[in-house]
C-alpha positions, 0 to 999 in steps of 0.5 A: 500500500505504501508503494501505491501512495508514493506513486500518487504522492509524486504525481500530485505534487507535480500538479499542485497549483500555487495559491498565488496562481489561483488568485490570478485574474486569468480565470475566465469565469471569475464572476460565474455562479454555477449553483445560486445560494438558494438553489440546488441539492446540498450534500455534506459528508465527512470521514476520518482517514488514518493517513497524514494530511499531506498524503490525503491532500496530495491524492485528492488534488490530483483530480484524475485519481477521483474515479478510483473511488467515485463509483459513477465518475467515468473520467476526469481529464485535465484541461489546464492548470485550472480546468478539467473535464468530467464525465459521469456514466449513469446506470442506463449508459448515458454519459453526462459531462461538464467542464469544471474549474478550481476556484480556490486551493490551499495546500493541505487545507482545501480545494473548491471547484464549480462547473462552467457554463454549458454543463450537463449538471451545474454543480459546485463544491469544496473538500476540506482537510483537517489534521486529527489523531495527533497528525497521524490522521486526516478528517476529510469533509466534502460539501457538494451542491448540484442542480439536477438537469431537466428531462430525461437527463435529470431522471438518469442523474437522479438514479446516480444521486437524487434522494440517495446523494448522501448515501452515495457520497458516504460510500465513495468516502468509505472507498477512499478510506479503504484505498488510502489506508489499505491500498485496496478497495472493498471486495464489491468493486475491486475492478474499480481499483485495478482500473485506477491503478493501471491509469 
């Protein structure tokens, strides 16, 4: 498991975005609000992972790692220092896609993002990292808001999250905990880990 962590840590540190760059005026959608404060579905979940904060933060900040433990996330493709392209595959085989941008990032503390105009699913969120267990563990807290798309796409998306959004995010975090602590996924989805490690 330590070998897996070392591999990801090297990759993630290479993709770290300095805080000074995150505040740069080059952000194209600096005034765009993907999910207004009074709209959308809100989900908040947290879990403690028995790994140092630098280890957990490095893994998450390399966004291409996210499909390793997020069951419905098909892929995350890095566009540039700020932007990425996300694809979610529904149980019916339909793929929902959107571009996202990192709007704030503080090393070993937090990452915030939002979808950009034209997204199949308007969404925004943050993940916070807090030292616990005398520095031997990390509390990971995820806050997510999204607006389900209308029509058939909305029905497909509801089957992924919908009323079960809390349960889905909670399960994803349990999978992340297993992956980072033990280097393996729960037996119910071992193939997902193998796919992630190959990537």
